[in-house]
C-alpha positions as CSV (number, residue, x, y, z in Angstrom):
1,M,258.1,281.6,212.5
2,S,261.4,280.5,212.1
3,V,263.6,282.1,214.5
4,K,265.7,283.8,211.8
5,R,262.0,285.6,210.6
6,A,261.2,286.3,214.2
7,L,264.6,287.9,214.6
8,G,264.2,289.9,211.7
9,V,260.8,290.9,212.8
10,A,261.6,291.7,216.2
11,A,264.5,293.9,214.8
12,I,262.6,295.8,212.6
13,V,260.0,296.6,215.5
14,L,262.3,297.5,217.6
15,G,264.7,299.6,215.3
16,T,261.2,301.6,214.2
17,A,260.9,302.5,218.3
18,V,264.2,303.7,218.5
19,V,263.7,305.7,215.4
20,S,260.5,307.6,216.1
21,G,260.6,307.0,219.7
22,V,257.3,305.8,222.1
23,S,255.0,309.0,222.0
24,Q,254.8,308.9,225.7
25,A,255.3,306.7,228.7
26,A,253.7,303.1,229.0
27,T,253.2,300.5,231.1
28,Y,252.7,296.5,230.1
29,A,252.0,293.7,232.8
30,Y,252.3,290.1,231.2
31,V,250.4,287.1,233.1
32,S,251.5,283.5,232.8
33,N,248.2,281.2,232.9
34,A,249.4,277.8,233.5
35,D,246.5,276.0,232.7
36,S,245.1,277.5,229.3
37,Q,249.0,277.8,228.6
38,D,248.8,281.1,227.5
39,I,250.5,284.6,228.4
40,S,248.1,287.4,229.2
41,V,249.1,291.3,228.1
42,F,247.6,294.4,229.0
43,S,248.5,298.3,229.1
44,L,248.4,300.0,232.8
45,D,247.0,303.3,232.5
46,E,249.7,305.5,234.8
47,S,247.0,307.9,235.5
48,N,244.3,305.7,237.2
49,G,245.8,302.1,237.0
50,A,242.6,300.6,234.6
51,L,244.0,297.9,232.4
52,A,243.4,297.2,228.8
53,P,243.8,294.0,227.1
54,V,246.5,294.5,224.4
55,Q,247.3,290.1,223.3
56,T,247.1,286.8,224.4
57,V,249.5,284.5,223.5
58,A,249.2,280.7,222.9
59,V,252.4,279.1,224.8
60,A,251.8,275.4,224.1
61,G,252.8,274.2,227.1
62,T,252.1,274.8,231.0
63,V,253.8,278.6,231.5
64,M,254.7,279.9,235.0
65,P,257.8,281.8,236.1
66,L,258.4,285.0,234.0
67,A,261.5,287.4,233.7
68,L,262.1,290.6,232.2
69,S,265.6,291.0,230.6
70,P,267.6,294.5,232.4
71,D,266.8,296.3,229.5
72,H,263.3,295.3,229.4
73,L,263.3,294.2,225.7
74,R,263.3,290.3,226.1
75,L,261.2,288.6,228.3
76,Y,262.0,284.7,228.8
77,A,258.9,282.4,229.8
78,G,259.3,278.9,231.8
79,L,257.4,276.2,230.3
80,R,257.0,273.3,233.4
81,S,255.1,270.7,231.1
82,K,257.5,268.5,228.7
83,P,259.7,269.4,227.1
84,Y,260.7,271.7,229.7
85,R,261.5,274.8,227.8
86,V,262.2,278.5,228.4
87,V,260.6,280.4,225.4
88,S,262.1,283.8,224.7
89,F,260.1,287.0,223.1
90,A,260.9,290.0,222.0
91,V,258.8,292.7,224.2
92,N,257.7,295.5,221.5
93,P,257.8,299.0,223.4
94,L,255.2,300.8,221.0
95,D,252.0,298.4,222.2
96,G,253.6,296.0,224.9
97,R,253.0,293.0,222.6
98,L,255.4,290.0,222.4
99,I,257.0,288.3,219.4
100,E,258.3,284.7,220.1
101,L,262.0,284.5,219.1
102,A,263.3,281.0,220.1
103,R,262.8,278.2,222.6
104,A,265.6,276.0,224.3
105,P,266.1,273.2,226.7
106,L,265.9,273.8,230.3
107,A,267.4,271.0,232.5
108,D,264.2,270.3,234.2
109,S,260.8,271.9,235.5
110,M,261.9,275.2,236.7
111,A,260.0,277.2,239.8
112,Y,262.1,280.6,239.0
113,V,263.8,282.2,236.5
114,S,265.6,285.1,236.5
115,T,268.8,286.8,234.7
116,D,271.8,287.8,235.9
117,A,272.7,292.0,236.6
118,T,274.4,292.0,232.7
119,G,270.9,289.9,230.8
120,R,273.9,287.6,229.6
121,Y,272.6,284.5,231.8
122,L,269.3,283.0,233.0
123,L,269.3,281.3,235.9
124,S,266.5,278.9,236.9
125,A,265.7,277.0,240.0
126,S,263.9,273.9,239.9
127,Y,261.7,272.3,243.2
128,G,261.3,268.6,241.3
129,G,264.8,268.3,240.2
130,N,266.3,270.0,243.1
131,L,268.9,271.6,241.0
132,L,270.0,274.8,240.2
133,A,270.5,276.1,236.2
134,V,272.1,278.4,234.0
135,N,271.8,279.3,230.5
136,P,273.6,281.4,228.4
137,I,271.9,284.6,226.7
138,G,272.9,285.4,223.2
139,R,273.6,289.3,222.0
140,D,270.3,289.0,220.1
141,G,268.3,288.4,223.7
142,V,267.6,284.3,222.9
143,A,268.4,282.3,225.9
144,G,270.3,279.1,224.7
145,D,271.3,275.6,225.7
146,V,271.7,274.8,229.5
147,Q,275.9,275.0,230.3
148,Q,275.1,274.3,234.0
149,T,273.7,272.4,236.9
150,V,274.6,272.3,240.2
151,K,272.5,269.9,242.8
152,T,270.8,271.5,245.8
153,G,268.9,270.0,248.6
154,P,265.2,268.9,248.2
155,M,263.0,271.7,246.7
156,A,264.9,274.4,245.1
157,H,262.7,277.3,244.8
158,A,264.2,280.8,243.8
159,I,267.8,282.2,242.5
160,R,268.6,285.7,242.2
161,T,272.3,287.4,241.6
162,T,272.7,290.6,243.4
163,S,273.0,294.0,241.7
164,D,276.9,294.0,241.8
165,N,276.8,290.5,240.3
166,R,279.3,288.6,242.6
167,F,276.5,286.3,244.3
168,A,273.3,284.7,243.6
169,F,271.4,283.5,246.3
170,A,268.7,281.1,246.0
171,S,266.0,279.1,248.8
172,V,265.8,275.5,249.3
173,L,262.6,274.5,250.6
174,G,262.8,271.3,251.3
175,A,266.0,272.0,253.0
176,D,265.2,274.9,254.8
177,A,268.3,276.7,253.7
178,W,269.1,280.0,251.8
179,L,272.1,279.3,250.0
180,R,275.1,281.5,248.6
181,L,276.7,280.9,245.9
182,K,279.8,283.0,244.0
183,F,279.0,283.9,240.6
184,D,281.7,284.2,237.8
185,A,279.9,287.0,235.8
186,A,282.9,286.5,232.8
187,N,281.2,282.9,232.0
188,G,277.9,282.5,234.0
189,R,279.2,279.6,236.4
190,L,278.0,278.8,240.3
191,A,280.1,278.0,242.5
192,D,278.4,276.4,245.8
193,D,279.6,277.4,249.2
194,A,280.0,274.8,251.6
195,A,277.9,276.1,253.9
196,P,274.1,277.8,253.4
197,A,273.9,281.6,254.0
198,Y,271.3,281.4,256.3
199,S,269.4,278.0,258.0
200,L,266.0,278.6,258.8
201,P,263.9,276.5,261.5
202,P,262.9,272.9,260.4
203,K,259.6,273.3,258.2
204,S,260.2,277.0,257.3
205,G,260.1,276.1,254.1
206,P,261.8,279.1,252.5
207,R,260.2,280.5,249.1
208,H,260.7,283.5,247.1
209,F,263.2,286.3,248.4
210,V,263.8,290.3,247.3
211,F,266.6,292.1,248.2
212,S,266.2,295.9,249.1
213,P,266.9,299.0,246.8
214,D,270.3,299.3,248.5
215,Q,271.1,295.9,248.7
216,R,271.6,295.7,252.3
217,F,268.7,293.4,253.4
218,T,266.5,290.6,251.9
219,Y,263.3,289.8,252.8
220,L,262.6,286.2,252.9
221,I,259.0,284.8,252.8
222,D,258.4,280.5,254.0
223,E,255.9,278.4,252.1
224,L,255.2,276.4,255.4
225,D,254.8,278.6,258.7
226,G,252.9,281.7,257.7
227,K,256.6,283.7,258.2
228,L,258.7,286.2,256.8
229,H,262.3,287.0,257.9
230,V,264.3,290.0,257.5
231,L,267.9,289.3,256.7
232,A,270.9,292.0,257.0
233,F,273.4,291.3,254.6
234,N,277.0,293.1,255.0
235,R,278.7,292.9,251.7
236,A,282.2,293.8,252.9
237,G,282.1,290.6,254.9
238,D,279.8,288.7,252.8
239,N,277.7,287.2,255.8
240,V,273.8,287.5,256.7
241,K,272.3,288.4,260.2
242,P,268.8,287.9,261.2
243,I,267.0,290.9,262.3
244,Q,263.3,289.9,262.4
245,T,260.9,287.3,261.8
246,I,257.1,288.4,261.5
247,S,253.8,286.9,260.6
248,I,252.0,286.9,257.3
249,L,249.0,285.3,258.4
250,P,246.0,287.4,258.9
251,P,244.6,288.1,262.5
252,D,241.5,285.8,262.2
253,F,243.6,283.1,260.0
254,S,241.8,279.8,260.7
255,G,243.2,277.2,257.8
256,D,244.8,274.1,258.4
257,K,248.3,275.5,257.2
258,P,249.9,278.7,256.1
259,W,250.6,278.5,252.5
260,G,252.7,281.9,251.8
261,A,253.8,282.4,248.3
262,D,255.2,285.9,246.7
263,I,256.7,288.5,247.9
264,H,257.6,292.7,246.8
265,L,259.0,296.2,247.8
266,T,258.0,299.1,246.0
267,P,260.9,300.2,244.1
268,D,261.3,302.7,246.5
269,G,261.6,300.1,249.0
270,R,259.4,301.5,251.4
271,F,256.2,299.3,251.4
272,L,256.6,295.3,251.0
273,Y,253.7,292.9,250.4
274,A,253.3,289.2,250.8
275,S,250.6,286.5,249.5
276,E,249.5,283.9,251.4
277,R,247.2,281.2,249.6
278,T,245.4,279.6,252.6
279,S,243.8,282.4,253.2
280,S,243.7,284.6,249.9
281,T,245.0,287.8,251.3
282,L,247.9,290.1,250.4
283,A,250.0,291.3,253.9
284,A,251.0,294.9,253.6
285,Y,253.8,296.2,256.0
286,K,255.7,299.7,256.7
287,V,259.5,299.4,256.2
288,D,262.3,301.4,257.8
289,T,264.9,302.0,255.7
290,A,267.6,302.6,258.0
291,S,267.3,299.4,260.2
292,G,265.0,296.8,257.6
293,K,262.2,296.4,260.0
294,L,258.9,295.9,259.3
295,T,255.7,297.2,260.4
296,R,252.3,295.9,259.6
297,I,250.2,298.1,258.2
298,G,247.1,295.3,257.1
299,T,245.3,292.6,255.2
300,Y,243.4,293.0,252.1
301,P,241.4,290.2,250.5
302,T,242.6,289.4,246.9
303,E,242.0,286.2,244.1
304,K,241.7,283.1,245.4
305,Q,244.9,280.9,246.0
306,P,247.3,284.2,245.0
307,R,250.5,282.6,244.1
308,G,251.7,285.9,242.1
309,F,251.5,289.4,242.4
310,N,254.0,292.3,241.4
311,I,253.8,296.3,241.5
312,D,254.4,298.3,238.4
313,P,257.8,300.4,238.2
314,S,255.7,303.5,239.6
315,G,255.2,302.0,242.8
316,H,251.5,303.4,242.3
317,Y,249.9,300.1,241.8
318,L,249.6,296.7,242.8
319,L,248.3,293.9,240.6
320,A,247.6,290.6,242.0
321,A,246.3,286.7,240.1
322,G,245.1,284.0,241.7
323,Q,245.9,280.4,240.3
324,L,241.9,279.4,241.4
325,S,240.3,282.5,239.8
326,T,240.3,283.5,236.3
327,S,240.4,287.2,237.5
328,L,243.0,289.4,237.9
329,S,242.7,292.4,240.7
330,A,244.4,296.1,240.7
331,Y,245.2,297.7,243.7
332,R,246.2,301.5,244.1
333,I,249.4,301.9,246.7
334,D,248.6,304.9,249.0
335,R,251.9,306.7,248.6
336,K,252.2,308.1,252.0
337,S,250.4,304.8,254.1
338,G,251.5,301.7,251.6
339,A,247.5,300.7,252.5
340,L,245.9,299.1,249.2
341,S,242.4,300.2,247.8
342,A,240.9,298.0,245.4
343,I,240.0,299.5,241.6
344,G,239.7,296.8,239.2
345,Q,239.0,293.2,238.2
346,Y,240.0,292.0,234.6
347,P,239.8,288.6,233.3
348,V,243.0,286.7,232.7
349,G,243.5,282.7,231.9
350,K,243.0,279.6,233.9
351,G,246.0,279.2,236.5
352,A,247.5,282.8,236.7
353,N,250.4,282.5,238.7
354,W,253.2,284.7,237.7
355,I,252.8,288.9,236.8
356,E,256.0,290.7,235.3
357,I,255.4,294.6,234.6
358,V,257.5,296.9,232.3
359,R,257.6,300.6,232.0
360,F,258.9,302.5,228.9
361,D,259.8,306.5,229.3
362,G,258.6,307.5,226.0
363,T,262.1,307.9,224.2
364,N,263.3,304.7,223.2
365,G,263.6,302.7,226.2
366,N,262.9,302.4,229.6
């Protein structure tokens, strides 16, 4: 399908959604499967957490990082096989299906993609290329060609902007650094600061991170040492202060080395979860929203080598994939304790590694 025709089809679909409205609230999950080179699409029943297959979308490349636009009407998929590309999809709010709109070059093999707060720019981090990059996103929601690259230390792993769009932060695994870069939202330009926002102990390997809903705290998971860091962010002074470091490893951990992967908060910020690949477990924590500090709730077995997981927008369910598993596990989150209870397993493709979840509220948006 040509770009022009794809945009036309997407406009018709989205226009229908605006006119008729989605009949009821609907939640959809997207799972990237690197080895089978496709994306699994599911609908999620909010009443019980059950998943139903909707679509399998071939992407003809090693698909890994995914990112949703702020309005949730676009999904961006990064391909880590040559030629390195970002695929822009329209998300149909009527049934969750994806419509491919276009492909554009990425600066390298990107381990992470995200949008800025406005959805006008796609930011990415390259583990192998040791760089960050920016692609513009057009008014049609389609990502364009690379407009900027910024060199980092070895193994850049993740990049996210703050909610006010003043800064982008990036973790650089090989440099044990968490970078702060000023972000010019008017033209999508990153300006690197001379010193990291936070320097971690040697061989920590900072990987993914999330901001608390009020943006007062950042939770940063290490890949190499089994640790999770809580950082306080002073937005007035633009500085970062460490307030806690806690283990993600199960009490009976017996592997050769830790292998931290992903981290997510419930939307209300009350519970946090982290995945550890060597033990194939999820660690759960209660968050003191006043201090940002964490208290361990428990450890839960999950799919083998859980590189990616996510939490639905209601905060009731957690979905986890394993890179060495062809199943997706669904869990119910206890709203009082944060404990997880397994409620189902569902087939996905090979090399499942990333999950994004979107909810449409039953009118014409989310």
